[in-house]
Every structure is written in C-alpha cells, then in structure tokens.
N, C-alpha and C positions, 0 to 999 in steps of 0.2 A: 581386405581389399589389396590384392596383389597386381591386378591388371591395370594397364594405363588407361585412364579415363579422359575424355575430352574436357579440357579446362574451360571454365566459364568465369566471367568477370562481372562484378557488380555493375548495374546500369549507371550511366553517367548522371542519371537523375538523383544519385546519391548526394550531389552537391546541393541541389535544391531542397532535398529532404532534410539534410543536416542544418541548412540555413533556417528553414521553418521550425525545426525542432529546438534550435537554440536562439530563436528570435528574442525571447525574453532576456537573454544575456547580451546578444549582439546590439540590439537597439539602444539600451542604456549605455553600453560601452562606447558606441559611436557618438551619442549625445555628449557624454562626458569628455570624450576626446576632442570634439569640435569646440566645446565650451572652454576647456582648459587651454587649448592652443590659441583660441581667440583672446583669452585674458592674459596669458603668458606666452607670447610667440616664441621667445627664446629663453632657455634656462641653462645657465652655466655655459653659454656660448653655443648651445646645441639647439637647432630648430625643433620645437616640440612636434610640429606637424610631420616632420620627417621621421621622428621616432615612432609615432603612431602608424605612419604608412609602412615602415619597415616591419613592425610587429604584424600588421595585417597581411603583408606579403608573405611572411614566414608561415602564418597560419594557412593561407590559401595554398602555398607550395606543399605544406605537409599533407593537406587533404588530397592534392593531386597525386603525390607519391603513394599515399595510402591506397587510393583507388587503383593506381597502376600496378601495385605490387600484391594486391589481394586477388586470389583466384580460388575457385572451388569446383569440385566435380561430384556428381550425384549419379548413382545407379541403384538397381534393386538390392545390391548387397550392402551399400553403406554410402558414406560421404567423406570427402577429403577436403580440408580447408587449409590454405597456405596464405601467410601474411608476413609482412616485415621486409625491411630493406637491408639494414646492416646485419641484424640477427633474424634469420628466417625461421618462422614458427610454423610447424605443420601439425595438423590434427587429423587423425584418421580413425574412424569408428564405424562399426556395423549398426544396422538399424535395431538389432537385438539389444544394443547398449542404450538406445534412446528410450527414455521413459515418458517424454512429453514433447509435443510440438505446438508452438504458439505462433500464429500468423497475425500480425497487426498491420492495418492499413489506415494511416492517417488520411485526412482530407487531401493533403498535397500528394501523398503516395497514390491514392486512388486516381487523382487527376493525371498523374504521370504513368499509371499502370504498373506500379511496383508494390512490393510488400516488404515487411521486416519479419524475419523468421528467427525465433529463439528456440533452440534445441536443448532440452534438459537431458543431461547425461547421468545415468544412475551409477556412477563410480566415484569414489572419493578422490581418485588421482586426476580427474579431469573436471574442469569447470564448465559451466554452461556455454554453449556456442551461439553467437549472435551473428547473423548474416544480414546485411543491410542492402536495400535497393535490389531486391530479387524480383525478377519479372513474375507476374501473377501465375503464368503457366508453370514456371519452375517451382513456385511455392506450392501449387496444387499437386505437382508431381511428388514433392517431398512428403506431403500429407498422405498421398496414396501409398507410397513406400512404407511409411510409418504404420498405417492401418493394416497393411498386408502381413505384418509380422504377428502371428497368432498368440504367442506366449513370450513374455519378457521376464527375466529373472529379477527378483527384487533386490535392490542394492543393499538392503540391511535385513534385519529381522522382520518378518511379515507383520502387518498390522494386527495387533492382538484382537481376538474375538471376531474376526471377519468370517462370514459364512456365505458361501455362494448361493445358498437358498434364500438369503435376505434380498438378493437382487432380482427384480422382476424380469422375466424374459423379454426379449425384443419383440416388437409387434410390427405389423404392417401399417406404416403411416403413423401420424401423430395421434396420441391419445393421452389421457391422464393416468399416471401410474397410481394404482390403487394402494400401494404400500407407502409411497412417499408422503402423501397428504398435501403436496404443493399444488396450487391451482395451475392448470395449463391454459385456461382461457384468459382472454384479455378484454377488458371492457371496451366496447366500441370497435373491436378488431375481429374479423372472421377469416381473413386470408391467412393461409399457412405460409410463414416465412422460414420454414425449416430448411436446413442445409441437406437433409436426407432423412431416411427412415430411422425410427427408434422411438423409445418411450419419451414423450414430452413430459418432463417433471416440473418445469417452471417456465412461465412466460410473463414478462412484466406487464403490469396493469397501470392505468392512469393514476389510481390511488397510490401506487408505489412511488411514482415520481414525487408526489407531495411528501411522502414519508422520508425519502432520502434527500429532499431539497434542503432540510435543516442542516445536514452535514456539509453541504457545499455553500449554503447561504451564509454561514457564519464567517466565511472569509471576507465577505463584503464589509463586515464590521471593521476591518482593518483600513478601510478607505480614509477615514478622518486622520489616522496616524500617518498614512502614506502622504496625504496632502500636506500635513504639517511638516513632514520630513522634506517634502519638495520646497516648501516655503523657506525652511532653514537653509537648504542648498542654494536657493535663489538669492539669498543674501550675500553669498560668496562668489557665485558664478553668474554670468550674464544670461539669466533666465527670467522670463516675465512672471510677475506675481498673479496668482489666479484666485486667491481667497480675499474677499472684501473684509474691511475692518468691521468689528462688531458694532462700533458706534455709527457706522453708515447704514446699518440695517434697520428697518422700521419695527416698531413695537418694543415692549419690555423684554428684558433678558430672559425671563422665565418662559415667555411665549416662544422666543427664538429656540430655546432648548427643546421645548415640546415639539415644535415643528421639525427640528433637525432629527430628533429621535424617530418621529413618525416616518419621515422621508427615508431615513437610513434603514428602518425596518422594512419598508415596502421594497426598497432597492435590494436588500438582502434576500427577501422572499422571491422576488422575480429572478434574481441572479441564480439562486439555488434551483429553482424550477427549470431554468434554461439549461444550466450545466447538466442536471439530471437527465433531461430529455435528450440533449446532444450526446451524452455518454452512453445511455442505455436504450436508445431507440431500437425497437424490434428485438429486444434482448430475450434470449431463451436458453435453457439448459436441457439436454437430452441424455439419455442413458442408452448406449449402444454396445452390446457385447462386453459388458462389465467395464466400459470406458465412458467417463463423463465427458460430454462435448458441449462447449459453451460458444455461443456466437451472438453477434449483435453489435450495436453502436453506430452512431451516425458520423461524428467527427473522426473517430478512430474505430474502424471496423475490426473487431476481435474475433479470432477463431482459435479456441484452446481445447486441447484434449489431454485427459489424465486418466490412466488406468486406475481402477479402484484399489489395486494392490499398492499403488504409489502414494496414496493419501497418508501423510504423516501427522495428521492432527486436524482439528477443526477450530475455527475462530468465529465467535458470535459477538456482534457489535450492536449497540443500541444507543441512538441519540435520544434526547428528551422526549420528542414527539413519539418515537417508537415505544419508549417505556410507558407512556400514557395510554397508547392504543393497543399494546400487547403484541407489537411486531419486533422483528430483529433482522439483521443482515448476517448471512452465513457465508463462510469461505472455507474451502478445502485446501489446506496447505500441502505442498508437494514434497515427497520424500526424495530429495536430490542433494547434490553438493553444489558449492558455488555461492558467492556472496549475493548474487542477484538472480532470484528465481521468479520468473513471471508466469508460471503455469498454474496459478490458482484458479479454481472453479468458484465462481461467486454467485450467490443468490441475493440480489440487492435488497429485497424486502419480502418477508414471509411471516406468517403468524408464528409466535414463539412456540406454541404447543405443537404445531406442525413440524417445526425444525427439530424439536426434541424427539418427536415420534420418528422422524426420518433418520436421525442419528442413531436411535436405538435399533432401527430396522437394518440399516446398512453397516453400522459399526457397533455391535452389541457390547463390546468391551468398554465403550464410552458411555453406556447408558446410565450407570450409577453416578459417574462424575458429572455428566451434563445435567442431571436432574436437581442437583443441589449446588448452590453457589457458595464458596467460602466467604466468610465475613472477617474483616480486619479485627485484630485483637483490641481489647479495651485500652491498653496503654497507648496504642497508635491513635485510636479515636480521640482520647482525651488530650494527647499531645498535639494533634492537629487542631482541635477546637481551641485549646489554650493559646497556641501560637497565633491563630487567626484573631482571637479577641485581643491579644496584646498588640498585634500589628495594627488593627483598626483603632485601638485606643491611642497608639503613638501617632497615627495619621491624623486622627481627630485633634490631638493637641497641636500638631504642626500647622493645621489650617484654621485654627480657632480665630486668628486675627483677620482672615479673609472674609469677603462678602459671602452671604448665605448661598447664593447660587453657585459661586465658584467652589466653595467648600463642599457642597453636595456633589458636584460633578467630579471633583478629585477623589472624594471618598467612594463614589460609585466605581470609579476606575480602579481604585485599590481593591475594592470588594470583588470586582470581576477577576483581577489577577489572582487574588487569594483563592477564589472559587476554582479557577483552573488549576492552581498548584495543589489544592487539597484533593481535587478530583484525580490528579495524577498520582499522588502519594497514597490514595485510598486503595491499597493493594493487599491481597491475601492469596494464599495457595493451599490446596489440600491434596493429599496423596491417596490413591486407591491401590494399596499393595496387592489386592487380590487380582486385579486386572493390569497392574503395572501402568497406571495412567496418572498424569498430573493435570489438575484443574487450577489455572491461574485466573485471577479476576482483578481488574483495575477499574476504579471509577464508580461513582454512585449516580452521576448525572449523565455523562457520556461514558458508558460502560463497555469494556472489552473483556471477553472471556476466551482463554485458550484452553482447549482440552487436547492433550498430546500424550502419546505413549512415552515412557521413560527413555526409550532408545532414540527418540527424536531430539533429545537434549544433547547438543554436541559439545557444550562446555558448561562448567559450573564454578563460580567464584564465591567465596565466603568472606565476609567482613565482620569483625567482632570488636566490640568496645566494652571492656570490663568496667563495672561500676562499683559502688560501695554496697556491701552487704548483698542483698538479693537483686539489686538493680543492675541490669546489664542491657546491652543493645546489640543487635546484629542484623545483617542482611545477607540474602543469597541472590546472586545474579545468575540466571539460567539463560543459556543461548539456544534459540530454536530457529528453524528456517521457516519463513513465511514467504511473502513476495520479496523479502530481503532478510538478511540476518537480523533477528530481533533479540534484544536483551530484556528479560523479565526480572524485575527487581521485587523481591519478597522481603519486606521488613519484618523482623521478629525480635522479641525481647528474651527469647529462650535460646541459650547457646546450644542446648541439647537438640532443639528443633533444627538449628542450623546444620549440625552434624547429620541429622536424620535426612534432611533434604539432599545434602551432598552425597551421602551413601546411597540413597534410593535412586536419585536421578542420574548417577554416574555408573549404574550397574549395567546399562545397555551397551551394545557394541558400537553405537554411533558416537558415543562421547569421545572427544579427542583431547580434552584438557581439563585438569582440575587444579585450582589454585586457591590458597587460603591466605588471608591477611588478618593479622591481629593488631 
C-alpha cells in the first residue's frame, strides 16, 4: 500500500458502544464510588467525591483522545490503521496477509448502525487488528475485499492430512452437505436466513437451545453467593439489605432448603435457555469455496469467515446433558498469531458421531486422534479420589457439631467445589506420531477435547518433582491458540513421558519457546 488513501475515523457511536460493553464494570464502580463518598466524604483532608470525579474525567478524556487520534483507510489492496497520541502506531497490510475477518454487531451497535471488525493476520510479527465503531457499509466493504482474494499463503505448516477432495463443492442456494452429516434444517423454521449461497452444513434447532442451556444456566447457581456477598458489603456500606432472616420465613428449615433449590434450578434452566436463544438465534454455518462462514445471533450478530487452510485444530466440548444424549459442541481454532483470536467457527450442538465423521472428512489427519479419547493414568485417578475422600472427611469432622441441615448444606457445597476441582484436574493427552497430532482431554463431567497438530503448539513448559524410588511426578504445560491463548496442563508420573511430550510438540515451526523446571 504505497498510495495515499482517504482517512476514515471511527464513528462517534464508539463512546456508547464502549459504555454498553463495560456496563458490568461501570455500574458497580459508580455504586461503590457513591457509597464510599457518602460514608466517608473526606479522607486525609481530600474530598472523596472530587477524587472519583477526577478519575472519571480522565477516563472520558482518554476515550476522546483515542477516538480523535485513530484513523484507518481501506481499499482493494489492503488496509492501513493508525492510532496513538504520544507514540504513533501504524499498521499496514495487504488483504493477502489477512486470514480471517470477523464482524460483530451487538444490540447497541446495530441500533447505532455500527460494527466491530476483528482482522486476523497470518504473520507472527503482527497481532490481530481490531477496529471499533465501523459503519456497517464499511464493514461490508472489508468483507468484500477479503473474499475477493482467491488464494492466501498459510502462516505456518499446512494442516496435516487435508485434502481438497474432502470438501464438497459449492452449490446454488442452501442445501445439506452430504459429507458433513450436520443437519441443515431447523425445527419449526422454513425461511432461509443465509447471508449468501453455499453449502449449508449447520443450522441451529430448537433442541440445540436446550442442550446448550446447561452451559449457561450453571452461572445462575452463583446467585446465592452473589447475594451473600452483597449482604456482607451492605454491613459496611450504606446499602439496603435484601435477604430476609431465615427465622422470618414460614415452614421448617428443610422445607425452605427444598423450595430454594427448586426455585434456583428453575431460574438456572430459564436463564440458560434465554442466553442460548439470544446468543444463537438464526445461527448457521456454511461452506463457500473452501471457506467456513458463520453467521447468526440476536444480541450480538456475528459474521465470521475462516479458510479451511487456516484451521489449526478442533475443540470438542460436552456438558452433562450432551454426554447423556450423545451430542457435543465443536469449534475450529484459527491458525493465527496474537493473544486474542476471535475467528473461531462454532457448531453449538451436533451429534458426536456426526462431528467425528465430519472431522474425518475435512481433516483426515485428525481421524485417528478424534476417534479415541485419552484416559488419565491410574496414579492420577487414585490421587484425586484419595484427596476428595480426605477433604470430605475433614469437612465432616468440622461440621459435626452443627445442626443436621446446616451440616448437609455445607458438605454439599464442599462436594460441589471438589467435583469442579476434580473435573478440571482430570486431564490426559495422547500423541499420534504418524500424523503429528496431539489429543488433549480434560474433565469427565464437563469434558473438553483439543485435537491439534504439533505445529499449533506455540510453547511447552515441563515441571518435574523427583520422588523416592520409582515414585515421581511431573506435568507438561502446552500453549495453543483458541479464541485466546490457552494452556493445556498434562499431569504425568513418568518423567520419560514428559520428555516425550516436549520433544514431540516442539518439533513444529510454530513453537516459540521451551522451558523446563525441575
């Protein structure tokens, strides 16, 4: 890009978009500031309200300067992005360097006619580029320039085992891909909400909302803890109390507990369904000219594109309901640099056997790894079980003097925490040397599987603790790129296996650091 392009500036709607995006931080901060200044108007001779006002003014001024000093230019050759006041930062790249374009439109952004564009760059020297408050016409122009580039060089070693014959050709209009096995129809929906022609390989169904509601509904279980935290804060700050005393409630204590659990479960289920529907409304994935295209969402409308050559691994997730019904969630991780990569292609809920068949079809090198899940070693299983039993025994001894209902509630809380901890530590990994693929698995209740080529591992750390005789312990930490940088911890009792993991997963060109600790 050598010619001078007309400079554009982010829309002033950026202020409203950032305010809505950080509302979860702004609102508690304002409440805390008002409460603290009301209780302690002056500290060390300094008006507290003036301090909070000064901090707020600095934040607003920084936003104005950031908006005023940020410009970008776009044409068919590439894009140039300039930002900064004291230190001016300029990024210039051609569309051939871009490996993915993601356009997000939150509810506020759609109301204001703006989008947020995240550009994934396929070079190690440049991080992902994020442009906020872009007019929708300009965002569509960027997508058009990106799609106009027919061939893009891969930033690293090509995905092993890929075969262009595994990708079905594009067709006129939406239809179900015969090779993928994903359903393209949606229960109760006949209208085609596609963004354009291509093979329709996934469209969300009403059943899928229920399957993924468990993932979001579990966060409603934090409500009692948040309310208790609020009550503790109300004791120190001028805030009203919202929880009644247990003695003021009618009925015995056990009945109150049963009603509270039932109400909390119903709220969690309704909350999960609502979030799933808002996030994945009219959600679909298409395959166009060897590029996966994802679109949909109500609160935040997403438009993501990822060439098949840039897929640097797959992630399969299953919540308890999915494990029972034989479904799973599939994500394609992007082969890019940068700490925050948002170009994942997601299939929220599909049958596990269909997912495996589709991975075998599109990525034959992953077929052997995705077909069998690694199991944790016997020392790890016995260690986790023994630690859980010992912790429960200690908790039972600590609450033995309490009433029966209180003791049961506390023991149930300890058991839930232990279950979450064991689920996280229940990890294992297996290597497929023939295809240079790593399969990582964590969890037995909420399970997550990563199947990635070795050259998608960008760092590897080893930790070893020598024991007495044959007893030893160690762990390997592998870094891969997903929607963000993810660390995969692999516990092992064999020091030789630690060396094997380090040697195998650092053989690819994408690995940037190896570190060992004894």
